[in-house]
N, CA, C, O and the ligand as a Tripos MOL2 file, in Angstrom:
@<TRIPOS>MOLECULE
protein
  321   319    81     0     0
PROTEIN
NO_CHARGES

@<TRIPOS>ATOM
      1 N         182.8770  149.1530  182.2020 N.3       1 MET1
      2 CA        184.0770  149.4020  181.4150 C.3       1 MET1
      3 C         184.8110  150.6340  181.9110 C.2       1 MET1
      4 O         185.3730  151.3820  181.1110 O.2       1 MET1
      5 N         184.8150  150.8540  183.2060 N.am      2 ALA2
      6 CA        185.4830  152.0260  183.7710 C.3       2 ALA2
      7 C         186.9950  151.8710  183.7090 C.2       2 ALA2
      8 O         187.5410  150.8320  184.0790 O.2       2 ALA2
      9 N         187.6610  152.9160  183.2400 N.am      3 ARG3
     10 CA        189.1190  152.8740  183.1210 C.3       3 ARG3
     11 C         189.6530  154.2750  183.3510 C.2       3 ARG3
     12 O         188.9470  155.2660  183.1630 O.2       3 ARG3
     13 N         190.8780  154.3390  183.7500 N.am      4 VAL4
     14 CA        191.5490  155.6330  183.8450 C.3       4 VAL4
     15 C         192.2070  155.9000  182.4980 C.2       4 VAL4
     16 O         193.0130  155.0880  182.0420 O.2       4 VAL4
     17 N         191.8870  157.0110  181.8550 N.am      5 PRO5
     18 CA        192.4390  157.2420  180.5300 C.3       5 PRO5
     19 C         193.8900  157.6930  180.5480 C.2       5 PRO5
     20 O         194.3550  158.3790  181.4570 O.2       5 PRO5
     21 N         194.5620  157.2800  179.5180 N.am      6 ASP6
     22 CA        195.9100  157.7240  179.2590 C.3       6 ASP6
     23 C         195.7230  158.5610  178.0030 C.2       6 ASP6
     24 O         195.1240  158.0840  177.0380 O.2       6 ASP6
     25 N         196.2110  159.7770  177.9860 N.am      7 HIS7
     26 CA        195.8740  160.6230  176.8480 C.3       7 HIS7
     27 C         196.5760  160.2130  175.5610 C.2       7 HIS7
     28 O         196.3700  160.8300  174.5150 O.2       7 HIS7
     29 N         197.4050  159.1730  175.6340 N.am      8 ARG8
     30 CA        197.9690  158.6180  174.4090 C.3       8 ARG8
     31 C         197.0810  157.5080  173.8630 C.2       8 ARG8
     32 O         197.3190  156.9910  172.7720 O.2       8 ARG8
     33 N         196.0560  157.1450  174.6300 N.am      9 THR9
     34 CA        195.1560  156.0910  174.1800 C.3       9 THR9
     35 C         194.3730  156.5450  172.9570 C.2       9 THR9
     36 O         193.8390  157.6530  172.9090 O.2       9 THR9
     37 N         194.3230  155.6620  171.9780 N.am     10 ARG10
     38 CA        193.4720  155.9370  170.8280 C.3      10 ARG10
     39 C         192.4380  154.8410  170.7610 C.2      10 ARG10
     40 O         192.5910  153.7730  171.3540 O.2      10 ARG10
     41 N         191.3770  155.1290  170.0240 N.am     11 TYR11
     42 CA        190.2930  154.1590  169.8980 C.3      11 TYR11
     43 C         190.0810  153.8140  168.4410 C.2      11 TYR11
     44 O         190.4530  154.5610  167.5370 O.2      11 TYR11
     45 N         189.4720  152.6600  168.2420 N.am     12 ARG12
     46 CA        189.1170  152.2500  166.8920 C.3      12 ARG12
     47 C         187.7940  151.5120  166.9540 C.2      12 ARG12
     48 O         187.5860  150.6620  167.8200 O.2      12 ARG12
     49 N         186.9100  151.8370  166.0410 N.am     13 CYS13
     50 CA        185.6450  151.1150  165.9560 C.3      13 CYS13
     51 C         185.8460  149.9480  164.9980 C.2      13 CYS13
     52 O         186.1400  150.1390  163.8180 O.2      13 CYS13
     53 N         185.6840  148.7440  165.5210 N.am     14 THR14
     54 CA        185.8940  147.5700  164.6670 C.3      14 THR14
     55 C         184.6920  147.3200  163.7640 C.2      14 THR14
     56 O         184.7760  146.5170  162.8340 O.2      14 THR14
     57 N         183.5760  147.9970  164.0260 N.am     15 ALA15
     58 CA        182.3920  147.8110  163.1760 C.3      15 ALA15
     59 C         182.5090  148.5900  161.8680 C.2      15 ALA15
     60 O         182.1420  148.0790  160.8100 O.2      15 ALA15
     61 N         183.0240  149.8340  161.9320 N.am     16 CYS16
     62 CA        183.0800  150.6370  160.7100 C.3      16 CYS16
     63 C         184.4800  151.1620  160.3950 C.2      16 CYS16
     64 O         184.6820  151.7820  159.3520 O.2      16 CYS16
     65 N         185.4480  150.9240  161.2780 N.am     17 GLY17
     66 CA        186.8250  151.3480  160.9990 C.3      17 GLY17
     67 C         187.1500  152.7680  161.4230 C.2      17 GLY17
     68 O         188.2700  153.2340  161.2130 O.2      17 GLY17
     69 N         186.1920  153.4620  162.0160 N.am     18 ASN18
     70 CA        186.4270  154.8290  162.4850 C.3      18 ASN18
     71 C         187.5960  154.8920  163.4720 C.2      18 ASN18
     72 O         187.6790  154.1000  164.4120 O.2      18 ASN18
     73 N         188.5000  155.8560  163.2360 N.am     19 LEU19
     74 CA        189.6610  156.0530  164.1170 C.3      19 LEU19
     75 C         189.6690  157.4420  164.7460 C.2      19 LEU19
     76 O         190.5170  157.7400  165.5870 O.2      19 LEU19
     77 N         188.7280  158.2870  164.3420 N.am     20 THR20
     78 CA        188.8930  159.7040  164.6810 C.3      20 THR20
     79 C         187.7400  160.3400  165.4460 C.2      20 THR20
     80 O         187.9250  161.3960  166.0520 O.2      20 THR20
     81 N         186.5550  159.7290  165.4390 N.am     21 ARG21
     82 CA        185.4270  160.4340  166.0730 C.3      21 ARG21
     83 C         184.6600  159.5220  167.0270 C.2      21 ARG21
     84 O         184.0820  158.5130  166.6230 O.2      21 ARG21
     85 N         184.6720  159.9070  168.3060 N.am     22 PHE22
     86 CA        184.0310  159.0970  169.3390 C.3      22 PHE22
     87 C         183.3010  159.9920  170.3270 C.2      22 PHE22
     88 O         183.7110  161.1230  170.5890 O.2      22 PHE22
     89 N         182.2190  159.4670  170.8660 N.am     23 ASP23
     90 CA        181.5570  160.1160  171.9920 C.3      23 ASP23
     91 C         182.0880  159.4490  173.2490 C.2      23 ASP23
     92 O         181.9850  158.2330  173.4060 O.2      23 ASP23
     93 N         182.6500  160.2410  174.1320 N.am     24 VAL24
     94 CA        183.2680  159.7050  175.3380 C.3      24 VAL24
     95 C         182.5270  160.2400  176.5620 C.2      24 VAL24
     96 O         182.3680  161.4490  176.7280 O.2      24 VAL24
     97 N         182.0780  159.3240  177.4090 N.am     25 VAL25
     98 CA        181.4650  159.7080  178.6840 C.3      25 VAL25
     99 C         182.5100  159.4700  179.7620 C.2      25 VAL25
    100 O         182.9850  158.3470  179.9290 O.2      25 VAL25
    101 N         182.8730  160.5200  180.4970 N.am     26 ALA26
    102 CA        183.9110  160.3840  181.5130 C.3      26 ALA26
    103 C         183.4740  161.0530  182.8120 C.2      26 ALA26
    104 O         182.7100  162.0180  182.7980 O.2      26 ALA26
    105 N         183.9670  160.5320  183.9330 N.am     27 SER27
    106 CA        183.7510  161.1520  185.2430 C.3      27 SER27
    107 C         185.0670  161.7200  185.7220 C.2      27 SER27
    108 O         186.1050  161.0640  185.6420 O.2      27 SER27
    109 N         185.0210  162.9370  186.2190 N.am     28 ARG28
    110 CA        186.2400  163.5550  186.7220 C.3      28 ARG28
    111 C         186.0360  164.0160  188.1550 C.2      28 ARG28
    112 O         184.9860  164.5510  188.5110 O.2      28 ARG28
    113 N         187.0470  163.7990  188.9600 N.am     29 GLN29
    114 CA        187.0590  164.3720  190.2950 C.3      29 GLN29
    115 C         188.1410  165.4370  190.2660 C.2      29 GLN29
    116 O         189.2860  165.1560  189.9130 O.2      29 GLN29
    117 N         187.7830  166.6460  190.6310 N.am     30 THR30
    118 CA        188.7460  167.7430  190.5340 C.3      30 THR30
    119 C         188.8330  168.5090  191.8520 C.2      30 THR30
    120 O         187.9100  168.5050  192.6660 O.2      30 THR30
    121 N         189.9650  169.1560  192.0240 N.am     31 ARG31
    122 CA        190.1370  170.0650  193.1560 C.3      31 ARG31
    123 C         190.4100  171.4380  192.5560 C.2      31 ARG31
    124 O         191.1610  171.5650  191.5890 O.2      31 ARG31
    125 N         189.8060  172.4430  193.1270 N.am     32 ALA32
    126 CA        189.9870  173.7780  192.5720 C.3      32 ALA32
    127 C         190.0170  174.8170  193.6860 C.2      32 ALA32
    128 O         189.5050  174.6060  194.7860 O.2      32 ALA32
    129 N         190.6270  175.9280  193.3600 N.am     33 PHE33
    130 CA        190.6780  177.0710  194.2670 C.3      33 PHE33
    131 C         189.5090  177.9840  193.8870 C.2      33 PHE33
    132 O         189.4860  178.5660  192.8030 O.2      33 PHE33
    133 N         188.5480  178.0970  194.7970 N.am     34 TYR34
    134 CA        187.4040  178.9840  194.5670 C.3      34 TYR34
    135 C         187.7320  180.3430  195.1390 C.2      34 TYR34
    136 O         187.8590  180.5000  196.3540 O.2      34 TYR34
    137 N         187.8650  181.2940  194.2960 N.am     35 HIS35
    138 CA        188.2890  182.6360  194.6840 C.3      35 HIS35
    139 C         187.1080  183.5930  194.5140 C.2      35 HIS35
    140 O         186.7210  183.9300  193.3950 O.2      35 HIS35
    141 N         186.5520  184.0160  195.6290 N.am     36 TYR36
    142 CA        185.4090  184.9280  195.5920 C.3      36 TYR36
    143 C         185.8650  186.3640  195.7210 C.2      36 TYR36
    144 O         186.7970  186.6690  196.4650 O.2      36 TYR36
    145 N         185.2130  187.2270  195.0020 N.am     37 SER37
    146 CA        185.4390  188.6570  195.2020 C.3      37 SER37
    147 C         184.6350  189.0690  196.4300 C.2      37 SER37
    148 O         183.7730  188.3250  196.8970 O.2      37 SER37
    149 N         184.9200  190.2460  196.9430 N.am     38 VAL38
    150 CA        184.1760  190.7550  198.1060 C.3      38 VAL38
    151 C         182.6740  190.7920  197.7760 C.2      38 VAL38
    152 O         181.8340  190.5700  198.6470 O.2      38 VAL38
    153 N         182.3580  191.0710  196.5290 N.am     39 GLY39
    154 CA        180.9610  191.1190  196.1100 C.3      39 GLY39
    155 C         180.3330  189.7470  195.9000 C.2      39 GLY39
    156 O         179.1540  189.6510  195.5570 O.2      39 GLY39
    157 N         181.1160  188.6740  196.1040 N.am     40 GLY40
    158 CA        180.5530  187.3280  196.0110 C.3      40 GLY40
    159 C         180.6740  186.6830  194.6460 C.2      40 GLY40
    160 O         180.1010  185.6210  194.4050 O.2      40 GLY40
    161 N         181.4200  187.3190  193.7470 N.am     41 GLU41
    162 CA        181.5800  186.7440  192.4190 C.3      41 GLU41
    163 C         182.6740  185.6770  192.4400 C.2      41 GLU41
    164 O         183.7790  185.9080  192.9310 O.2      41 GLU41
    165 N         182.3490  184.5290  191.9080 N.am     42 LEU42
    166 CA        183.2760  183.3960  191.9780 C.3      42 LEU42
    167 C         184.1840  183.3070  190.7590 C.2      42 LEU42
    168 O         183.7510  183.4700  189.6190 O.2      42 LEU42
    169 N         185.4530  183.0420  191.0360 N.am     43 ASP43
    170 CA        186.4390  182.7440  190.0090 C.3      43 ASP43
    171 C         187.0430  181.3910  190.3850 C.2      43 ASP43
    172 O         187.6400  181.2610  191.4530 O.2      43 ASP43
    173 N         186.8980  180.4000  189.5380 N.am     44 VAL44
    174 CA        187.4890  179.0920  189.8290 C.3      44 VAL44
    175 C         188.8950  179.0630  189.2510 C.2      44 VAL44
    176 O         189.0880  179.2300  188.0460 O.2      44 VAL44
    177 N         189.8860  178.8470  190.1320 N.am     45 GLU45
    178 CA        191.2840  178.8710  189.6830 C.3      45 GLU45
    179 C         191.9760  177.5690  190.0420 C.2      45 GLU45
    180 O         191.5200  176.8250  190.9110 O.2      45 GLU45
    181 N         193.0670  177.3080  189.3710 N.am     46 GLU46
    182 CA        193.9430  176.1690  189.6830 C.3      46 GLU46
    183 C         193.1810  174.8500  189.7540 C.2      46 GLU46
    184 O         193.3990  174.0450  190.6590 O.2      46 GLU46
    185 N         192.2970  174.6390  188.8050 N.am     47 GLU47
    186 CA        191.5550  173.3900  188.8080 C.3      47 GLU47
    187 C         192.4800  172.2440  188.4170 C.2      47 GLU47
    188 O         193.1940  172.3070  187.4170 O.2      47 GLU47
    189 N         192.4440  171.1940  189.2370 N.am     48 GLU48
    190 CA        193.3580  170.0690  189.0480 C.3      48 GLU48
    191 C         192.5330  168.7910  188.9790 C.2      48 GLU48
    192 O         191.6680  168.5620  189.8240 O.2      48 GLU48
    193 N         192.7960  167.9640  187.9840 N.am     49 VAL49
    194 CA        192.0770  166.7000  187.8690 C.3      49 VAL49
    195 C         192.7310  165.6760  188.7850 C.2      49 VAL49
    196 O         193.9130  165.3690  188.6290 O.2      49 VAL49
    197 N         191.9750  165.1470  189.7370 N.am     50 ILE50
    198 CA        192.5010  164.1490  190.6630 C.3      50 ILE50
    199 C         192.3180  162.7520  190.0730 C.2      50 ILE50
    200 O         193.2640  161.9680  189.9960 O.2      50 ILE50
    201 N         191.1130  162.4600  189.6670 N.am     51 THR51
    202 CA        190.8870  161.1960  188.9650 C.3      51 THR51
    203 C         189.9780  161.4640  187.7780 C.2      51 THR51
    204 O         189.1370  162.3630  187.7990 O.2      51 THR51
    205 N         190.1690  160.6710  186.7610 N.am     52 GLU52
    206 CA        189.3300  160.7730  185.5710 C.3      52 GLU52
    207 C         189.0790  159.3520  185.1020 C.2      52 GLU52
    208 O         190.0160  158.5780  184.9090 O.2      52 GLU52
    209 N         187.8350  159.0210  184.9250 N.am     53 THR53
    210 CA        187.4790  157.6650  184.5360 C.3      53 THR53
    211 C         186.6000  157.7060  183.3020 C.2      53 THR53
    212 O         185.5750  158.3880  183.2750 O.2      53 THR53
    213 N         187.0100  156.9720  182.2880 N.am     54 VAL54
    214 CA        186.1940  156.8760  181.0820 C.3      54 VAL54
    215 C         185.1350  155.8120  181.3090 C.2      54 VAL54
    216 O         185.4550  154.6500  181.5580 O.2      54 VAL54
    217 N         183.8850  156.2080  181.2230 N.am     55 GLU55
    218 CA        182.7790  155.2830  181.4720 C.3      55 GLU55
    219 C         182.3570  154.5580  180.2010 C.2      55 GLU55
    220 O         182.0760  153.3600  180.2120 O.2      55 GLU55
    221 N         182.3180  155.3120  179.1040 N.am     56 GLU56
    222 CA        181.8180  154.7080  177.8730 C.3      56 GLU56
    223 C         182.3700  155.4490  176.6670 C.2      56 GLU56
    224 O         182.4410  156.6780  176.6490 O.2      56 GLU56
    225 N         182.7550  154.6820  175.6670 N.am     57 VAL57
    226 CA        183.2010  155.2610  174.4050 C.3      57 VAL57
    227 C         182.3340  154.6680  173.3130 C.2      57 VAL57
    228 O         182.2620  153.4480  173.1680 O.2      57 VAL57
    229 N         181.6800  155.5130  172.5530 N.am     58 SER58
    230 CA        180.8910  154.9880  171.4450 C.3      58 SER58
    231 C         181.3060  155.6680  170.1500 C.2      58 SER58
    232 O         181.7990  156.7960  170.1420 O.2      58 SER58
    233 N         181.0950  154.9560  169.0750 N.am     59 CYS59
    234 CA        181.4940  155.4390  167.7610 C.3      59 CYS59
    235 C         180.5440  156.5240  167.2930 C.2      59 CYS59
    236 O         179.3260  156.3570  167.3420 O.2      59 CYS59
    237 N         181.0970  157.6270  166.8440 N.am     60 ARG60
    238 CA        180.3130  158.7590  166.3770 C.3      60 ARG60
    239 C         179.6920  158.4620  165.0010 C.2      60 ARG60
    240 O         178.6630  159.0350  164.6440 O.2      60 ARG60
    241 N         180.3070  157.5920  164.2600 N.am     61 TRP61
    242 CA        179.8270  157.2800  162.9180 C.3      61 TRP61
    243 C         178.6730  156.2870  162.9390 C.2      61 TRP61
    244 O         177.6210  156.5460  162.3550 O.2      61 TRP61
    245 N         178.8610  155.1580  163.6020 N.am     62 CYS62
    246 CA        177.8150  154.1310  163.5370 C.3      62 CYS62
    247 C         177.0950  153.9560  164.8700 C.2      62 CYS62
    248 O         176.1700  153.1490  164.9650 O.2      62 CYS62
    249 N         177.5050  154.7040  165.9130 N.am     63 GLY63
    250 CA        176.8070  154.6710  167.1850 C.3      63 GLY63
    251 C         177.0780  153.4400  168.0210 C.2      63 GLY63
    252 O         176.4750  153.2480  169.0770 O.2      63 GLY63
    253 N         177.9830  152.6110  167.5480 N.am     64 ASN64
    254 CA        178.2700  151.3610  168.2210 C.3      64 ASN64
    255 C         179.1640  151.5810  169.4400 C.2      64 ASN64
    256 O         180.2400  152.1700  169.3270 O.2      64 ASN64
    257 N         178.7210  151.1110  170.5990 N.am     65 ALA65
    258 CA        179.5550  151.2460  171.7900 C.3      65 ALA65
    259 C         180.3160  149.9600  172.0690 C.2      65 ALA65
    260 O         181.3690  149.9890  172.7070 O.2      65 ALA65
    261 N         179.7990  148.8400  171.6010 N.am     66 SER66
    262 CA        180.4180  147.5600  171.9520 C.3      66 SER66
    263 C         181.5580  147.1840  171.0180 C.2      66 SER66
    264 O         182.3170  146.2640  171.3210 O.2      66 SER66
    265 N         181.6950  147.8730  169.8920 N.am     67 SER67
    266 CA        182.7420  147.5200  168.9340 C.3      67 SER67
    267 C         183.9660  148.4130  169.0230 C.2      67 SER67
    268 O         184.9110  148.2420  168.2540 O.2      67 SER67
    269 N         183.9650  149.3760  169.9600 N.am     68 VAL68
    270 CA        185.1060  150.2790  170.0680 C.3      68 VAL68
    271 C         186.1800  149.6260  170.9360 C.2      68 VAL68
    272 O         185.9220  149.2080  172.0650 O.2      68 VAL68
    273 N         187.3810  149.5500  170.3870 N.am     69 ILE69
    274 CA        188.5020  148.9810  171.1290 C.3      69 ILE69
    275 C         189.5600  150.0490  171.3500 C.2      69 ILE69
    276 O         189.6210  151.0440  170.6270 O.2      69 ILE69
    277 N         190.3830  149.8310  172.3490 N.am     70 GLU70
    278 CA        191.5060  150.7320  172.6000 C.3      70 GLU70
    279 C         192.6920  150.2600  171.7970 C.2      70 GLU70
    280 O         192.9340  149.0610  171.6580 O.2      70 GLU70
    281 N         193.4290  151.2180  171.2700 N.am     71 LEU71
    282 CA        194.6840  150.9000  170.5900 C.3      71 LEU71
    283 C         195.8130  151.3210  171.5080 C.2      71 LEU71
    284 O         195.7220  152.3560  172.1700 O.2      71 LEU71
    285 N         196.8490  150.5530  171.5560 N.am     72 SER72
    286 CA        198.0290  150.9920  172.3010 C.3      72 SER72
    287 C         198.7420  152.0150  171.4290 C.2      72 SER72
    288 O         198.4330  152.1310  170.2430 O.2      72 SER72
    289 N         199.6850  152.7550  171.9890 N.am     73 ALA73
    290 CA        200.4190  153.7600  171.2250 C.3      73 ALA73
    291 C         201.1160  153.1170  170.0280 C.2      73 ALA73
    292 O         201.1900  153.7250  168.9600 O.2      73 ALA73
    293 N         201.6260  151.9030  170.1910 N.am     74 ASP74
    294 CA        202.3100  151.2190  169.1030 C.3      74 ASP74
    295 C         201.3670  150.8580  167.9660 C.2      74 ASP74
    296 O         201.6970  151.0110  166.7900 O.2      74 ASP74
    297 N         200.1710  150.3710  168.3450 N.am     75 ASP75
    298 CA        199.1740  150.0260  167.3340 C.3      75 ASP75
    299 C         198.7820  151.2430  166.5090 C.2      75 ASP75
    300 O         198.5990  151.1630  165.2940 O.2      75 ASP75
    301 N         198.6550  152.4000  167.2160 N.am     76 ALA76
    302 CA        198.2040  153.6020  166.5410 C.3      76 ALA76
    303 C         199.2380  154.0970  165.5400 C.2      76 ALA76
    304 O         198.8800  154.6530  164.5010 O.2      76 ALA76
    305 N         200.5240  153.8970  165.8470 N.am     77 GLU77
    306 CA        201.5640  154.3720  164.9420 C.3      77 GLU77
    307 C         201.7410  153.4270  163.7590 C.2      77 GLU77
    308 O         202.0360  153.8710  162.6500 O.2      77 GLU77
    309 N         201.5650  152.1410  163.9840 N.am     78 ALA78
    310 CA        201.7520  151.1680  162.9120 C.3      78 ALA78
    311 C         200.5700  150.1970  162.8660 C.2      78 ALA78
    312 O         200.6760  149.0490  163.2980 O.2      78 ALA78
    313 N         199.4330  150.6840  162.3290 N.am     79 PRO79
    314 CA        198.2670  149.8020  162.3070 C.3      79 PRO79
    315 C         198.5000  148.5860  161.4160 C.2      79 PRO79
    316 O         199.0810  148.6890  160.3360 O.2      79 PRO79
    317 N         198.0440  147.4600  161.8810 N.am     80 SER80
    318 CA        198.2850  146.2370  161.1150 C.3      80 SER80
    319 C         197.1280  145.9840  160.1530 C.2      80 SER80
    320 O         197.1420  144.9990  159.4150 O.2      80 SER80
    321 ZN        181.6800  152.6920  164.0650 Zn       81 ZN81
@<TRIPOS>BOND
     1     1     2 1
     2     2     3 1
     3     3     4 2
     4     3     5 am
     5     5     6 1
     6     6     7 1
     7     7     8 2
     8     7     9 am
     9     9    10 1
    10    10    11 1
    11    11    12 2
    12    11    13 am
    13    13    14 1
    14    14    15 1
    15    15    16 2
    16    15    17 am
    17    17    18 1
    18    18    19 1
    19    19    20 2
    20    19    21 am
    21    21    22 1
    22    22    23 1
    23    23    24 2
    24    23    25 am
    25    25    26 1
    26    26    27 1
    27    27    28 2
    28    27    29 am
    29    29    30 1
    30    30    31 1
    31    31    32 2
    32    31    33 am
    33    33    34 1
    34    34    35 1
    35    35    36 2
    36    35    37 am
    37    37    38 1
    38    38    39 1
    39    39    40 2
    40    39    41 am
    41    41    42 1
    42    42    43 1
    43    43    44 2
    44    43    45 am
    45    45    46 1
    46    46    47 1
    47    47    48 2
    48    47    49 am
    49    49    50 1
    50    50    51 1
    51    51    52 2
    52    51    53 am
    53    53    54 1
    54    54    55 1
    55    55    56 2
    56    55    57 am
    57    57    58 1
    58    58    59 1
    59    59    60 2
    60    59    61 am
    61    61    62 1
    62    62    63 1
    63    63    64 2
    64    63    65 am
    65    65    66 1
    66    66    67 1
    67    67    68 2
    68    67    69 am
    69    69    70 1
    70    70    71 1
    71    71    72 2
    72    71    73 am
    73    73    74 1
    74    74    75 1
    75    75    76 2
    76    75    77 am
    77    77    78 1
    78    78    79 1
    79    79    80 2
    80    79    81 am
    81    81    82 1
    82    82    83 1
    83    83    84 2
    84    83    85 am
    85    85    86 1
    86    86    87 1
    87    87    88 2
    88    87    89 am
    89    89    90 1
    90    90    91 1
    91    91    92 2
    92    91    93 am
    93    93    94 1
    94    94    95 1
    95    95    96 2
    96    95    97 am
    97    97    98 1
    98    98    99 1
    99    99   100 2
   100    99   101 am
   101   101   102 1
   102   102   103 1
   103   103   104 2
   104   103   105 am
   105   105   106 1
   106   106   107 1
   107   107   108 2
   108   107   109 am
   109   109   110 1
   110   110   111 1
   111   111   112 2
   112   111   113 am
   113   113   114 1
   114   114   115 1
   115   115   116 2
   116   115   117 am
   117   117   118 1
   118   118   119 1
   119   119   120 2
   120   119   121 am
   121   121   122 1
   122   122   123 1
   123   123   124 2
   124   123   125 am
   125   125   126 1
   126   126   127 1
   127   127   128 2
   128   127   129 am
   129   129   130 1
   130   130   131 1
   131   131   132 2
   132   131   133 am
   133   133   134 1
   134   134   135 1
   135   135   136 2
   136   135   137 am
   137   137   138 1
   138   138   139 1
   139   139   140 2
   140   139   141 am
   141   141   142 1
   142   142   143 1
   143   143   144 2
   144   143   145 am
   145   145   146 1
   146   146   147 1
   147   147   148 2
   148   147   149 am
   149   149   150 1
   150   150   151 1
   151   151   152 2
   152   151   153 am
   153   153   154 1
   154   154   155 1
   155   155   156 2
   156   155   157 am
   157   157   158 1
   158   158   159 1
   159   159   160 2
   160   159   161 am
   161   161   162 1
   162   162   163 1
   163   163   164 2
   164   163   165 am
   165   165   166 1
   166   166   167 1
   167   167   168 2
   168   167   169 am
   169   169   170 1
   170   170   171 1
   171   171   172 2
   172   171   173 am
   173   173   174 1
   174   174   175 1
   175   175   176 2
   176   175   177 am
   177   177   178 1
   178   178   179 1
   179   179   180 2
   180   179   181 am
   181   181   182 1
   182   182   183 1
   183   183   184 2
   184   183   185 am
   185   185   186 1
   186   186   187 1
   187   187   188 2
   188   187   189 am
   189   189   190 1
   190   190   191 1
   191   191   192 2
   192   191   193 am
   193   193   194 1
   194   194   195 1
   195   195   196 2
   196   195   197 am
   197   197   198 1
   198   198   199 1
   199   199   200 2
   200   199   201 am
   201   201   202 1
   202   202   203 1
   203   203   204 2
   204   203   205 am
   205   205   206 1
   206   206   207 1
   207   207   208 2
   208   207   209 am
   209   209   210 1
   210   210   211 1
   211   211   212 2
   212   211   213 am
   213   213   214 1
   214   214   215 1
   215   215   216 2
   216   215   217 am
   217   217   218 1
   218   218   219 1
   219   219   220 2
   220   219   221 am
   221   221   222 1
   222   222   223 1
   223   223   224 2
   224   223   225 am
   225   225   226 1
   226   226   227 1
   227   227   228 2
   228   227   229 am
   229   229   230 1
   230   230   231 1
   231   231   232 2
   232   231   233 am
   233   233   234 1
   234   234   235 1
   235   235   236 2
   236   235   237 am
   237   237   238 1
   238   238   239 1
   239   239   240 2
   240   239   241 am
   241   241   242 1
   242   242   243 1
   243   243   244 2
   244   243   245 am
   245   245   246 1
   246   246   247 1
   247   247   248 2
   248   247   249 am
   249   249   250 1
   250   250   251 1
   251   251   252 2
   252   251   253 am
   253   253   254 1
   254   254   255 1
   255   255   256 2
   256   255   257 am
   257   257   258 1
   258   258   259 1
   259   259   260 2
   260   259   261 am
   261   261   262 1
   262   262   263 1
   263   263   264 2
   264   263   265 am
   265   265   266 1
   266   266   267 1
   267   267   268 2
   268   267   269 am
   269   269   270 1
   270   270   271 1
   271   271   272 2
   272   271   273 am
   273   273   274 1
   274   274   275 1
   275   275   276 2
   276   275   277 am
   277   277   278 1
   278   278   279 1
   279   279   280 2
   280   279   281 am
   281   281   282 1
   282   282   283 1
   283   283   284 2
   284   283   285 am
   285   285   286 1
   286   286   287 1
   287   287   288 2
   288   287   289 am
   289   289   290 1
   290   290   291 1
   291   291   292 2
   292   291   293 am
   293   293   294 1
   294   294   295 1
   295   295   296 2
   296   295   297 am
   297   297   298 1
   298   298   299 1
   299   299   300 2
   300   299   301 am
   301   301   302 1
   302   302   303 1
   303   303   304 2
   304   303   305 am
   305   305   306 1
   306   306   307 1
   307   307   308 2
   308   307   309 am
   309   309   310 1
   310   310   311 1
   311   311   312 2
   312   311   313 am
   313   313   314 1
   314   314   315 1
   315   315   316 2
   316   315   317 am
   317   317   318 1
   318   318   319 1
   319   319   320 2
@<TRIPOS>SUBSTRUCTURE
     1 MET1         2 RESIDUE 1 A MET
     2 ALA2         6 RESIDUE 1 A ALA
     3 ARG3        10 RESIDUE 1 A ARG
     4 VAL4        14 RESIDUE 1 A VAL
     5 PRO5        18 RESIDUE 1 A PRO
     6 ASP6        22 RESIDUE 1 A ASP
     7 HIS7        26 RESIDUE 1 A HIS
     8 ARG8        30 RESIDUE 1 A ARG
     9 THR9        34 RESIDUE 1 A THR
    10 ARG10       38 RESIDUE 1 A ARG
    11 TYR11       42 RESIDUE 1 A TYR
    12 ARG12       46 RESIDUE 1 A ARG
    13 CYS13       50 RESIDUE 1 A CYS
    14 THR14       54 RESIDUE 1 A THR
    15 ALA15       58 RESIDUE 1 A ALA
    16 CYS16       62 RESIDUE 1 A CYS
    17 GLY17       66 RESIDUE 1 A GLY
    18 ASN18       70 RESIDUE 1 A ASN
    19 LEU19       74 RESIDUE 1 A LEU
    20 THR20       78 RESIDUE 1 A THR
    21 ARG21       82 RESIDUE 1 A ARG
    22 PHE22       86 RESIDUE 1 A PHE
    23 ASP23       90 RESIDUE 1 A ASP
    24 VAL24       94 RESIDUE 1 A VAL
    25 VAL25       98 RESIDUE 1 A VAL
    26 ALA26      102 RESIDUE 1 A ALA
    27 SER27      106 RESIDUE 1 A SER
    28 ARG28      110 RESIDUE 1 A ARG
    29 GLN29      114 RESIDUE 1 A GLN
    30 THR30      118 RESIDUE 1 A THR
    31 ARG31      122 RESIDUE 1 A ARG
    32 ALA32      126 RESIDUE 1 A ALA
    33 PHE33      130 RESIDUE 1 A PHE
    34 TYR34      134 RESIDUE 1 A TYR
    35 HIS35      138 RESIDUE 1 A HIS
    36 TYR36      142 RESIDUE 1 A TYR
    37 SER37      146 RESIDUE 1 A SER
    38 VAL38      150 RESIDUE 1 A VAL
    39 GLY39      154 RESIDUE 1 A GLY
    40 GLY40      158 RESIDUE 1 A GLY
    41 GLU41      162 RESIDUE 1 A GLU
    42 LEU42      166 RESIDUE 1 A LEU
    43 ASP43      170 RESIDUE 1 A ASP
    44 VAL44      174 RESIDUE 1 A VAL
    45 GLU45      178 RESIDUE 1 A GLU
    46 GLU46      182 RESIDUE 1 A GLU
    47 GLU47      186 RESIDUE 1 A GLU
    48 GLU48      190 RESIDUE 1 A GLU
    49 VAL49      194 RESIDUE 1 A VAL
    50 ILE50      198 RESIDUE 1 A ILE
    51 THR51      202 RESIDUE 1 A THR
    52 GLU52      206 RESIDUE 1 A GLU
    53 THR53      210 RESIDUE 1 A THR
    54 VAL54      214 RESIDUE 1 A VAL
    55 GLU55      218 RESIDUE 1 A GLU
    56 GLU56      222 RESIDUE 1 A GLU
    57 VAL57      226 RESIDUE 1 A VAL
    58 SER58      230 RESIDUE 1 A SER
    59 CYS59      234 RESIDUE 1 A CYS
    60 ARG60      238 RESIDUE 1 A ARG
    61 TRP61      242 RESIDUE 1 A TRP
    62 CYS62      246 RESIDUE 1 A CYS
    63 GLY63      250 RESIDUE 1 A GLY
    64 ASN64      254 RESIDUE 1 A ASN
    65 ALA65      258 RESIDUE 1 A ALA
    66 SER66      262 RESIDUE 1 A SER
    67 SER67      266 RESIDUE 1 A SER
    68 VAL68      270 RESIDUE 1 A VAL
    69 ILE69      274 RESIDUE 1 A ILE
    70 GLU70      278 RESIDUE 1 A GLU
    71 LEU71      282 RESIDUE 1 A LEU
    72 SER72      286 RESIDUE 1 A SER
    73 ALA73      290 RESIDUE 1 A ALA
    74 ASP74      294 RESIDUE 1 A ASP
    75 ASP75      298 RESIDUE 1 A ASP
    76 ALA76      302 RESIDUE 1 A ALA
    77 GLU77      306 RESIDUE 1 A GLU
    78 ALA78      310 RESIDUE 1 A ALA
    79 PRO79      314 RESIDUE 1 A PRO
    80 SER80      318 RESIDUE 1 A SER
    81 ZN81       321 GROUP 0 **** ****
């Protein structure tokens, strides 16, 4: 169930109706500027997400992973 998330995506658990609490497992590939001090201390700067993939979304209330569906932005604004 790998997908690239859109941050407007909302989820809904069809088992218990939860709309607000989910455990999300995601993989991110990032590029960052590693800035070391002369003494070797690292500061990570300008971290940029190149790809982000949601691997699994499960319901925080009932623990169900198979009943969580994605809502489109329209569905979320006017649930039927
Ligand atoms: Zn649930």
